[in-house]
MDAnalysis code that builds the backbone (N, CA, C; Angstrom):
import MDAnalysis as mda
import numpy as np

u = mda.Universe.empty(597, n_residues=199, atom_resindex=np.repeat(np.arange(199), 3), trajectory=True)
u.add_TopologyAttr("name", ["N", "CA", "C"] * 199)
u.add_TopologyAttr("resid", np.arange(1, 200))
u.add_TopologyAttr("resname", ["MET", "SER", "ASP", "ASP", "HIS", "THR", "HIS", "VAL", "GLN", "GLU", "PHE", "PHE", "THR", "ALA", "ARG", "ALA", "THR", "HIS", "TRP", "ASP", "THR", "ARG", "PHE", "PRO", "ASP", "ASP", "GLY", "PRO", "VAL", "TYR", "ALA", "ALA", "ALA", "VAL", "ALA", "GLU", "LEU", "GLY", "LEU", "ARG", "GLU", "GLY", "ASP", "ARG", "VAL", "LEU", "ASP", "ALA", "GLY", "CYS", "GLY", "THR", "GLY", "ARG", "ALA", "LEU", "PRO", "PRO", "LEU", "ARG", "ALA", "ALA", "VAL", "GLY", "PRO", "SER", "GLY", "VAL", "VAL", "VAL", "GLY", "ALA", "ASP", "LEU", "THR", "PRO", "ALA", "MET", "LEU", "GLN", "ALA", "ALA", "VAL", "ARG", "ALA", "GLY", "ARG", "ASP", "ARG", "ASP", "GLY", "ARG", "LEU", "LEU", "LEU", "ALA", "ASP", "VAL", "ALA", "ALA", "LEU", "PRO", "LEU", "ARG", "ALA", "GLU", "SER", "LEU", "ASP", "ALA", "VAL", "PHE", "ALA", "ALA", "GLY", "LEU", "ILE", "ALA", "HIS", "LEU", "PRO", "ASP", "PRO", "ALA", "GLU", "ASN", "LEU", "ARG", "GLU", "LEU", "ALA", "ARG", "VAL", "VAL", "ARG", "PRO", "GLY", "GLY", "VAL", "LEU", "ALA", "LEU", "PHE", "HIS", "PRO", "ILE", "GLY", "ARG", "ALA", "ALA", "LEU", "ALA", "ALA", "ARG", "GLN", "GLY", "ARG", "GLN", "ILE", "THR", "PRO", "GLN", "ASP", "LEU", "ARG", "ALA", "GLU", "PRO", "ASN", "LEU", "ARG", "PRO", "LEU", "LEU", "ALA", "GLY", "SER", "GLY", "TRP", "ARG", "LEU", "THR", "SER", "TYR", "VAL", "ASP", "GLU", "ASP", "THR", "ARG", "PHE", "LEU", "ALA", "LEU", "ALA", "VAL", "ARG", "GLU", "SER"])
u.atoms.positions = np.array([
    [0.853, -1.196, 0.000],
    [0.000, 0.000, 0.000],
    [0.885, 1.241, 0.000],
    [0.573, 2.188, -0.857],
    [1.400, 3.383, -0.953],
    [1.165, 4.316, 0.229],
    [2.085, 5.261, 0.407],
    [1.903, 6.280, 1.439],
    [0.623, 7.078, 1.193],
    [0.290, 7.305, -0.100],
    [-0.941, 8.028, -0.418],
    [-2.149, 7.289, 0.133],
    [-2.175, 5.975, -0.067],
    [-3.294, 5.173, 0.429],
    [-3.340, 5.189, 1.949],
    [-2.193, 5.084, 2.570],
    [-2.141, 5.096, 4.033],
    [-2.672, 6.416, 4.565],
    [-2.272, 7.520, 3.952],
    [-2.737, 8.842, 4.384],
    [-4.251, 8.962, 4.223],
    [-4.775, 8.527, 3.070],
    [-6.217, 8.600, 2.824],
    [-6.970, 7.763, 3.847],
    [-6.499, 6.547, 4.084],
    [-7.172, 5.686, 5.056],
    [-7.133, 6.286, 6.463],
    [-5.993, 6.819, 6.853],
    [-5.895, 7.432, 8.186],
    [-6.838, 8.628, 8.298],
    [-6.879, 9.462, 7.277],
    [-7.731, 10.646, 7.279],
    [-9.195, 10.251, 7.464],
    [-9.664, 9.296, 6.646],
    [-11.076, 8.941, 6.688],
    [-11.431, 8.017, 7.846],
    [-10.503, 7.199, 8.287],
    [-10.774, 6.349, 9.451],
    [-11.060, 7.210, 10.671],
    [-10.283, 8.265, 10.840],
    [-10.457, 9.149, 11.996],
    [-11.788, 9.889, 11.961],
    [-12.406, 9.999, 10.785],
    [-13.621, 10.794, 10.634],
    [-14.875, 9.967, 10.347],
    [-14.722, 8.674, 10.137],
    [-15.831, 7.847, 9.659],
    [-17.040, 7.859, 10.587],
    [-16.830, 7.717, 11.870],
    [-17.939, 7.597, 12.817],
    [-18.852, 8.808, 12.801],
    [-18.284, 9.997, 12.631],
    [-19.079, 11.217, 12.710],
    [-19.259, 11.908, 11.356],
    [-18.871, 11.233, 10.269],
    [-18.904, 11.867, 8.951],
    [-20.295, 12.384, 8.596],
    [-21.301, 11.546, 8.733],
    [-22.659, 11.952, 8.333],
    [-23.215, 13.050, 9.228],
    [-22.847, 13.061, 10.491],
    [-23.365, 14.107, 11.383],
    [-22.703, 15.455, 11.113],
    [-21.518, 15.440, 10.491],
    [-20.855, 16.694, 10.128],
    [-21.558, 17.375, 8.952],
    [-22.177, 16.587, 8.100],
    [-22.813, 17.113, 6.886],
    [-24.233, 16.550, 6.773],
    [-25.115, 16.885, 7.717],
    [-26.431, 16.235, 7.763],
    [-27.399, 16.676, 6.679],
    [-27.129, 17.779, 6.005],
    [-28.094, 18.328, 5.049],
    [-27.721, 18.077, 3.588],
    [-26.792, 17.165, 3.350],
    [-26.312, 16.937, 1.983],
    [-27.213, 16.042, 1.139],
    [-28.187, 15.375, 1.754],
    [-29.012, 14.411, 1.026],
    [-29.638, 14.943, -0.246],
    [-30.332, 16.082, -0.200],
    [-30.976, 16.580, -1.421],
    [-30.006, 16.909, -2.555],
    [-28.838, 17.450, -2.218],
    [-27.885, 17.801, -3.278],
    [-27.260, 16.535, -3.878],
    [-27.079, 15.484, -3.061],
    [-26.648, 14.190, -3.603],
    [-27.706, 13.652, -4.569],
    [-28.965, 13.668, -4.144],
    [-30.044, 13.150, -4.988],
    [-30.142, 13.926, -6.296],
    [-29.977, 15.241, -6.243],
    [-30.032, 16.059, -7.458],
    [-28.880, 15.718, -8.403],
    [-27.692, 15.493, -7.849],
    [-26.540, 15.135, -8.684],
    [-26.737, 13.772, -9.333],
    [-27.244, 12.816, -8.566],
    [-27.530, 11.485, -9.117],
    [-28.549, 11.598, -10.250],
    [-29.555, 12.445, -10.086],
    [-30.575, 12.616, -11.131],
    [-29.947, 13.081, -12.442],
    [-28.887, 13.876, -12.353],
    [-28.254, 14.399, -13.572],
    [-27.454, 13.338, -14.333],
    [-27.217, 12.182, -13.710],
    [-26.561, 11.084, -14.425],
    [-27.464, 10.507, -15.517],
    [-28.772, 10.676, -15.372],
    [-29.699, 10.139, -16.368],
    [-29.793, 8.629, -16.343],
    [-29.650, 8.034, -15.167],
    [-29.729, 6.576, -15.055],
    [-31.136, 6.082, -15.378],
    [-31.186, 4.840, -15.879],
    [-32.466, 4.208, -16.211],
    [-32.622, 2.921, -15.415],
    [-33.844, 2.456, -15.337],
    [-34.144, 1.176, -14.703],
    [-33.235, 0.089, -15.286],
    [-32.596, -0.666, -14.411],
    [-31.743, -1.765, -14.857],
    [-30.297, -1.398, -15.104],
    [-29.941, -0.120, -15.021],
    [-28.547, 0.289, -15.243],
    [-27.639, -0.242, -14.129],
    [-26.345, -0.257, -14.441],
    [-25.308, -0.706, -13.504],
    [-24.415, 0.494, -13.188],
    [-24.285, 0.813, -11.894],
    [-23.576, 2.032, -11.504],
    [-22.649, 1.772, -10.331],
    [-21.509, 2.441, -10.355],
    [-20.519, 2.377, -9.277],
    [-20.469, 3.716, -8.562],
    [-20.517, 3.677, -7.227],
    [-20.207, 4.843, -6.411],
    [-18.743, 4.672, -6.003],
    [-17.859, 5.388, -6.684],
    [-16.410, 5.244, -6.477],
    [-15.964, 6.142, -5.331],
    [-15.350, 5.534, -4.312],
    [-15.018, 6.281, -3.109],
    [-16.299, 6.602, -2.356],
    [-17.121, 5.586, -2.133],
    [-18.489, 5.790, -1.640],
    [-18.566, 6.283, -0.200],
    [-17.488, 6.159, 0.557],
    [-17.523, 6.620, 1.942],
    [-18.619, 5.937, 2.727],
    [-19.457, 6.735, 3.388],
    [-20.545, 6.193, 4.198],
    [-21.781, 5.849, 3.365],
    [-21.669, 5.952, 2.058],
    [-22.742, 5.505, 1.173],
    [-23.903, 6.464, 0.998],
    [-23.653, 7.754, 1.158],
    [-24.761, 8.712, 1.055],
    [-25.407, 8.732, -0.325],
    [-24.666, 8.363, -1.360],
    [-25.250, 8.346, -2.709],
    [-25.979, 7.044, -3.022],
    [-25.788, 6.022, -2.216],
    [-26.363, 4.716, -2.557],
    [-27.892, 4.719, -2.616],
    [-28.611, 5.341, -1.662],
    [-30.082, 5.333, -1.782],
    [-30.599, 6.003, -3.061],
    [-30.116, 7.210, -3.432],
    [-30.629, 7.764, -4.694],
    [-30.166, 6.979, -5.923],
    [-28.985, 6.369, -5.866],
    [-28.552, 5.536, -6.986],
    [-29.475, 4.327, -7.129],
    [-29.811, 3.680, -6.014],
    [-30.726, 2.534, -6.058],
    [-32.088, 2.973, -6.599],
    [-32.593, 4.102, -6.125],
    [-33.886, 4.584, -6.606],
    [-33.852, 4.823, -8.117],
    [-32.713, 5.306, -8.616],
    [-32.601, 5.615, -10.050],
    [-32.568, 4.363, -10.917],
    [-31.896, 3.307, -10.460],
    [-31.758, 2.105, -11.296],
    [-32.802, 1.040, -10.986],
    [-33.531, 1.227, -9.885],
    [-34.591, 0.299, -9.532],
    [-34.079, -1.045, -9.057],
    [-35.004, -1.948, -8.751],
    [-34.615, -3.247, -8.199],
    [-33.850, -4.133, -9.181],
    [-34.027, -3.894, -10.490],
    [-33.315, -4.718, -11.472],
    [-31.923, -4.185, -11.782],
    [-31.598, -2.993, -11.295],
    [-30.278, -2.420, -11.535],
    [-29.248, -2.943, -10.561],
    [-27.995, -2.580, -10.824],
    [-26.868, -2.978, -9.973],
    [-26.214, -1.716, -9.430],
    [-26.059, -1.662, -8.108],
    [-25.383, -0.553, -7.451],
    [-24.230, -1.131, -6.644],
    [-23.024, -0.611, -6.895],
    [-21.832, -1.038, -6.153],
    [-21.204, 0.197, -5.531],
    [-20.865, 0.108, -4.264],
    [-20.130, 1.165, -3.590],
    [-18.754, 0.658, -3.238],
    [-17.706, 1.317, -3.730],
    [-16.333, 0.891, -3.463],
    [-15.604, 1.977, -2.683],
    [-14.885, 1.557, -1.652],
    [-14.100, 2.499, -0.869],
    [-12.855, 1.801, -0.355],
    [-11.832, 2.611, -0.129],
    [-10.534, 2.133, 0.331],
    [-10.469, 1.983, 1.854],
    [-11.401, 2.614, 2.564],
    [-11.318, 2.701, 4.019],
    [-12.368, 1.832, 4.694],
    [-11.965, 0.759, 5.380],
    [-12.933, -0.127, 6.029],
    [-13.881, 0.602, 6.981],
    [-13.385, 1.597, 7.714],
    [-14.236, 2.296, 8.680],
    [-15.374, 3.042, 7.997],
    [-15.155, 3.551, 6.812],
    [-16.225, 4.229, 6.083],
    [-17.285, 3.217, 5.641],
    [-16.861, 2.063, 5.155],
    [-17.818, 1.027, 4.761],
    [-18.599, 0.525, 5.968],
    [-17.936, 0.413, 7.112],
    [-18.631, 0.000, 8.338],
    [-19.692, 1.030, 8.720],
    [-19.380, 2.322, 8.554],
    [-20.361, 3.377, 8.827],
    [-21.535, 3.277, 7.856],
    [-21.267, 2.908, 6.598],
    [-22.345, 2.725, 5.617],
    [-23.272, 1.591, 6.049],
    [-22.693, 0.514, 6.551],
    [-23.496, -0.617, 7.035],
    [-24.330, -0.197, 8.246],
    [-23.713, 0.519, 9.186],
    [-24.461, 0.977, 10.367],
    [-25.637, 1.871, 9.979],
    [-25.469, 2.628, 8.900],
    [-26.541, 3.505, 8.421],
    [-27.578, 2.743, 7.587],
    [-27.343, 1.459, 7.353],
    [-28.279, 0.639, 6.587],
    [-28.179, 0.814, 5.089],
    [-27.139, 1.471, 4.617],
    [-27.040, 1.757, 3.183],
    [-26.545, 0.565, 2.379],
    [-26.075, -0.466, 3.060],
    [-25.688, -1.688, 2.353],
    [-26.913, -2.366, 1.731],
    [-28.109, -1.986, 2.151],
    [-29.327, -2.530, 1.538],
    [-29.547, -1.954, 0.140],
    [-28.909, -0.822, -0.148],
    [-29.101, -0.163, -1.440],
    [-28.039, -0.534, -2.473],
    [-26.966, -1.179, -2.044],
    [-25.914, -1.557, -2.984],
    [-24.908, -2.486, -2.340],
    [-24.165, -3.164, -3.174],
    [-23.107, -4.053, -2.697],
    [-21.883, -3.204, -2.349],
    [-21.327, -3.398, -1.159],
    [-20.159, -2.640, -0.730],
    [-18.894, -3.453, -0.980],
    [-17.883, -2.782, -1.541],
    [-16.598, -3.426, -1.832],
    [-15.473, -2.637, -1.179],
    [-14.596, -3.329, -0.480],
    [-13.354, -2.724, -0.018],
    [-12.406, -2.808, -1.205],
    [-12.208, -1.692, -1.882],
    [-11.444, -1.709, -3.131],
    [-10.838, -0.345, -3.406],
    [-9.745, -0.380, -4.136],
    [-9.027, 0.814, -4.569],
    [-9.499, 1.162, -5.978],
    [-9.874, 2.412, -6.213],
    [-10.318, 2.794, -7.556],
    [-9.190, 2.715, -8.576],
    [-7.958, 2.556, -8.112],
    [-6.828, 2.400, -9.034],
    [-6.771, 1.000, -9.630],
    [-7.470, 0.042, -9.014],
    [-7.459, -1.343, -9.499],
    [-8.770, -1.993, -9.091],
    [-9.829, -1.661, -9.799],
    [-11.166, -2.142, -9.436],
    [-11.348, -3.611, -9.808],
    [-11.959, -4.397, -8.928],
    [-12.208, -5.810, -9.229],
    [-13.487, -5.974, -10.054],
    [-13.555, -5.249, -11.168],
    [-14.734, -5.256, -12.027],
    [-14.300, -5.489, -13.473],
    [-15.171, -6.144, -14.233],
    [-14.875, -6.418, -15.635],
    [-14.868, -5.136, -16.458],
    [-14.117, -5.142, -17.534],
    [-14.095, -4.010, -18.461],
    [-15.488, -3.794, -19.043],
    [-15.874, -2.524, -19.162],
    [-17.127, -2.110, -19.784],
    [-18.350, -2.763, -19.138],
    [-18.285, -3.034, -17.831],
    [-19.387, -3.713, -17.144],
    [-20.392, -2.751, -16.518],
    [-20.120, -1.438, -16.571],
    [-20.984, -0.459, -15.924],
    [-21.528, 0.559, -16.925],
    [-22.649, 1.170, -16.526],
    [-23.229, 2.251, -17.319],
    [-22.797, 3.623, -16.827],
    [-22.409, 3.701, -15.544],
    [-22.079, 5.008, -14.977],
    [-21.229, 4.861, -13.727],
    [-20.509, 5.943, -13.420],
    [-19.748, 6.059, -12.172],
    [-20.111, 7.392, -11.534],
    [-20.404, 7.340, -10.246],
    [-20.639, 8.531, -9.436],
    [-19.462, 8.632, -8.479],
    [-18.821, 9.786, -8.409],
    [-17.631, 9.951, -7.569],
    [-17.732, 11.260, -6.808],
    [-18.117, 11.174, -5.548],
    [-18.282, 12.363, -4.701],
    [-16.996, 12.623, -3.920],
    [-16.413, 13.791, -4.132],
    [-15.229, 14.181, -3.379],
    [-14.009, 13.323, -3.637],
    [-14.014, 12.568, -4.704],
    [-12.957, 11.584, -4.939],
    [-11.691, 12.176, -5.550],
    [-11.831, 13.055, -6.518],
    [-10.684, 13.429, -7.356],
    [-9.536, 14.028, -6.546],
    [-9.849, 14.742, -5.470],
    [-8.790, 15.361, -4.665],
    [-7.968, 14.335, -3.904],
    [-8.461, 13.105, -3.796],
    [-7.765, 12.066, -3.035],
    [-7.102, 11.017, -3.929],
    [-7.118, 11.229, -5.245],
    [-6.513, 10.253, -6.148],
    [-5.004, 10.460, -6.227],
    [-4.222, 9.390, -6.015],
    [-2.767, 9.542, -6.074],
    [-2.238, 9.803, -7.483],
    [-2.915, 9.265, -8.492],
    [-2.517, 9.460, -9.889],
    [-3.794, 9.712, -10.686],
    [-4.293, 10.965, -10.675],
    [-5.609, 11.233, -11.258],
    [-5.783, 10.737, -12.688],
    [-4.809, 10.947, -13.553],
    [-4.969, 10.517, -14.945],
    [-5.120, 9.003, -15.030],
    [-4.246, 8.288, -14.357],
    [-4.303, 6.816, -14.380],
    [-5.574, 6.314, -13.705],
    [-5.954, 6.924, -12.595],
    [-7.145, 6.483, -11.862],
    [-8.415, 6.750, -12.663],
    [-8.490, 7.885, -13.371],
    [-9.637, 8.148, -14.232],
    [-9.673, 7.186, -15.417],
    [-8.513, 6.749, -15.896],
    [-8.461, 5.717, -16.947],
    [-9.044, 4.407, -16.440],
    [-8.764, 4.080, -15.167],
    [-9.317, 2.849, -14.595],
    [-10.837, 2.945, -14.504],
    [-11.358, 4.106, -14.140],
    [-12.811, 4.278, -14.130],
    [-13.380, 4.142, -15.541],
    [-12.672, 4.679, -16.536],
    [-13.113, 4.533, -17.926],
    [-13.103, 3.066, -18.353],
    [-12.140, 2.301, -17.863],
    [-12.037, 0.882, -18.239],
    [-13.306, 0.111, -17.887],
    [-13.899, 0.426, -16.739],
    [-15.037, -0.374, -16.275],
    [-16.388, 0.139, -16.776],
    [-16.379, 1.250, -17.533],
    [-17.626, 1.833, -18.047],
    [-17.713, 1.591, -19.554],
    [-18.900, 1.256, -20.012],
    [-19.112, 1.031, -21.450],
    [-18.954, 2.351, -22.216],
    [-18.561, 2.285, -23.487],
    [-18.534, 3.508, -24.299],
    [-19.913, 4.177, -24.278],
    [-19.922, 5.484, -24.084],
    [-21.173, 6.222, -23.974],
    [-21.698, 6.313, -22.554],
    [-21.071, 5.577, -21.630],
    [-21.454, 5.661, -20.228],
    [-20.998, 6.981, -19.625],
    [-21.451, 7.264, -18.404],
    [-21.297, 8.593, -17.821],
    [-20.511, 8.543, -16.512],
    [-19.717, 9.588, -16.296],
    [-18.999, 9.815, -15.046],
    [-19.485, 11.126, -14.448],
    [-19.794, 11.111, -13.151],
    [-20.130, 12.338, -12.433],
    [-19.091, 12.561, -11.347],
    [-18.344, 13.659, -11.456],
    [-17.440, 14.093, -10.387],
    [-18.201, 15.156, -9.612],
    [-18.432, 14.891, -8.342],
    [-19.374, 15.694, -7.560],
    [-18.768, 16.109, -6.225],
    [-19.196, 17.254, -5.745],
    [-18.946, 17.651, -4.358],
    [-20.149, 18.477, -3.917],
    [-20.631, 18.267, -2.675],
    [-21.847, 18.957, -2.256],
    [-21.691, 20.448, -1.999],
    [-20.488, 20.973, -2.120],
    [-20.288, 22.422, -2.165],
    [-19.255, 22.727, -3.238],
    [-19.268, 23.956, -3.719],
    [-18.373, 24.346, -4.797],
    [-16.934, 24.533, -4.336],
    [-16.055, 24.761, -5.301],
    [-14.625, 24.871, -5.015],
    [-14.308, 26.026, -4.065],
    [-14.885, 27.193, -4.312],
    [-14.589, 28.365, -3.470],
    [-15.111, 28.162, -2.050],
    [-16.329, 27.627, -1.922],
    [-16.904, 27.396, -0.596],
    [-16.104, 26.345, 0.171],
    [-15.650, 25.319, -0.536],
    [-14.844, 24.286, 0.112],
    [-13.510, 24.850, 0.577],
    [-12.867, 25.645, -0.263],
    [-11.595, 26.253, 0.119],
    [-11.776, 27.144, 1.348],
    [-12.842, 27.924, 1.367],
    [-13.116, 28.797, 2.523],
    [-13.341, 27.970, 3.784],
    [-14.070, 26.862, 3.656],
    [-14.316, 25.981, 4.810],
    [-12.996, 25.433, 5.360],
    [-12.058, 25.159, 4.454],
    [-10.777, 24.578, 4.856],
    [-9.714, 25.620, 5.164],
    [-10.080, 26.910, 5.063],
    [-9.147, 27.978, 5.377],
    [-8.005, 28.117, 4.393],
    [-8.295, 27.889, 3.114],
    [-7.246, 27.998, 2.094],
    [-7.779, 28.747, 0.885],
    [-6.900, 29.032, -0.045],
    [-7.259, 29.693, -1.293],
    [-7.293, 28.667, -2.422],
    [-8.133, 28.919, -3.415],
    [-8.087, 28.088, -4.623],
    [-6.833, 28.460, -5.395],
    [-6.109, 27.459, -5.872],
    [-4.915, 27.717, -6.665],
    [-5.195, 27.405, -8.138],
    [-4.401, 27.979, -9.041],
    [-4.590, 27.672, -10.465],
    [-4.353, 26.189, -10.780],
    [-3.652, 25.481, -9.897],
    [-3.373, 24.062, -10.130],
    [-4.526, 23.144, -9.720],
    [-5.580, 23.675, -9.130],
    [-6.708, 22.862, -8.672],
    [-7.199, 21.971, -9.818],
    [-7.180, 20.667, -9.601],
    [-7.602, 19.718, -10.634],
    [-9.041, 19.934, -11.071],
    [-9.864, 20.466, -10.170],
    [-11.280, 20.627, -10.491],
    [-11.578, 21.892, -11.289],
    [-10.599, 22.759, -11.469],
    [-10.802, 23.931, -12.332],
    [-11.038, 23.434, -13.759],
    [-12.015, 23.997, -14.431],
    [-12.373, 23.488, -15.756],
    [-11.193, 23.435, -16.734],
    [-10.309, 24.448, -16.783],
    [-9.180, 24.363, -17.719],
    [-8.219, 23.211, -17.407],
    [-8.195, 22.737, -16.172],
    [-7.359, 21.591, -15.809],
    [-8.116, 20.279, -15.974],
    [-9.386, 20.295, -15.614],
    [-10.175, 19.064, -15.613],
    [-10.473, 18.575, -17.026],
    [-10.796, 19.483, -17.927],
    [-11.169, 19.084, -19.293],
    [-10.056, 18.258, -19.969],
    [-8.795, 18.734, -20.005],
    [-7.753, 17.914, -20.639],
    [-7.405, 16.660, -19.842],
    [-7.514, 16.727, -18.513],
    [-7.263, 15.546, -17.688],
    [-8.249, 14.438, -18.044],
    [-9.515, 14.789, -18.161],
    [-10.527, 13.806, -18.540],
    [-10.297, 13.312, -19.966],
    [-10.008, 14.236, -20.881],
    [-9.812, 13.860, -22.283],
    [-8.664, 12.872, -22.438],
    [-7.618, 13.057, -21.663],
    [-6.476, 12.151, -21.732],
    [-6.714, 10.831, -21.036],
    [-7.871, 10.710, -20.358],
    [-8.178, 9.498, -19.590],
    [-9.380, 8.739, -20.144],
    [-9.817, 9.113, -21.351],
    [-10.905, 8.383, -21.987],
    [-12.283, 8.971, -21.795],
    [-12.352, 10.209, -21.298],
    [-13.634, 10.863, -21.025],
    [-13.740, 12.178, -21.789],
    [-14.972, 12.580, -22.115],
    [-15.230, 13.889, -22.721],
    [-16.147, 14.671, -21.788],
    [-15.646, 15.799, -21.286],
    [-16.437, 16.643, -20.392],
    [-17.639, 17.204, -21.143],
    [-18.837, 17.011, -20.599],
    [-20.058, 17.468, -21.262],
    [-20.793, 18.556, -20.481],
    [-20.513, 18.666, -19.191],
    [-21.206, 19.647, -18.364],
    [-20.313, 19.981, -17.174],
    [-20.293, 21.267, -16.802],
    [-19.437, 21.708, -15.691],
    [-20.172, 22.785, -14.906],
    [-20.405, 22.524, -13.622],
    [-21.063, 23.482, -12.737],
    [-20.227, 23.622, -11.477],
    [-19.862, 24.848, -11.131],
    [-19.112, 25.112, -9.908],
    [-19.756, 26.310, -9.220],
    [-20.707, 26.018, -8.333],
    [-21.447, 27.038, -7.598],
    [-21.172, 26.859, -6.110],
    [-21.566, 27.810, -5.290],
    [-21.375, 27.658, -3.845],
    [-22.023, 26.385, -3.326],
    [-23.182, 26.027, -3.894],
    [-23.960, 24.906, -3.362],
    [-23.597, 23.549, -3.947],
    [-22.760, 23.502, -4.975],
    [-22.367, 22.207, -5.536],
    [-21.282, 22.362, -6.592],
    [-20.548, 21.272, -6.755],
    [-19.620, 21.105, -7.875],
    [-20.063, 19.841, -8.596],
    [-20.272, 19.917, -9.891],
    [-20.669, 18.737, -10.651],
    [-20.106, 18.828, -12.062],
    [-19.238, 17.880, -12.381],
    [-18.705, 17.766, -13.736],
    [-19.157, 16.421, -14.298],
    [-19.816, 16.466, -15.427],
    [-20.287, 15.241, -16.085],
    [-19.437, 14.989, -17.314],
    [-19.092, 13.718, -17.525],
    [-18.277, 13.349, -18.676],
    [-18.816, 12.058, -19.255],
    [-18.607, 11.887, -20.559],
    [-19.052, 10.675, -21.280],
    [-17.823, 9.865, -21.652],
    [-17.928, 8.563, -21.498],
    [-16.836, 7.643, -21.853],
    [-16.750, 7.563, -23.369],
    [-15.559, 7.911, -23.870],
    [-15.324, 7.871, -25.318],
    [-15.225, 6.422, -25.796],
    [-15.453, 6.234, -27.096],
    [-15.367, 4.882, -27.687],
    [-13.936, 4.396, -27.706],
])
C-alpha cells in the first residue's frame, strides 16, 4: 500500500464515525446530482469512493430493483459506517481501490464519484481505470456537495490555479483518460462535472 493510500485511510478512518453528522443536510444535493446522471431502470452504476454511502439510496432509486449498485471504498471504517446507516441494503459494498477495481471491463453504465478526485494519487491513471469499467457512452459524475470556493473557505485555504477541479485543468485531464467533459457546474452549493466515456 502506498503512502498516499495510508494517508487517505488514516484521514477517513479518523472521521468515519461522525462523517454523516458533520454534513447532515447533503441528502438533497446528492439526490439532485444522481438525477443528472440520467440513469435508467436496470442500469449498472458504481459509487467510487463511496464513503458512508450517502449516494447509494438515490442511486438505487434511479436504477430500480433490477439495476446494480456497487459502492467501493478504500477505508474499512467508512464502509462499516455505511453498514451501520443501513445503506448496504441499497448496494453491494466493496473494499477496493479505484486504481485497481475488481470489475470487468465495460461492465458499468455510470460512475458517481463524490469528493474523490482530490484524493486520487494518480488522477490521470485512476480516471483511466474508471473509464475501463464503463461502457462507451457511459457517464462519469465528479461531484462535491459544495463548490470549489466554498470548500476552500471551509478549509481555510485559497483556490490555486493548479486545482484539478478547475475546468481548464479538468477538461484535458478527462480527455487524456478516456472521457469527454459534457457539463461543468461550480457554484457555492455544488460542484458537478459530467463526462461521457469515449469509444
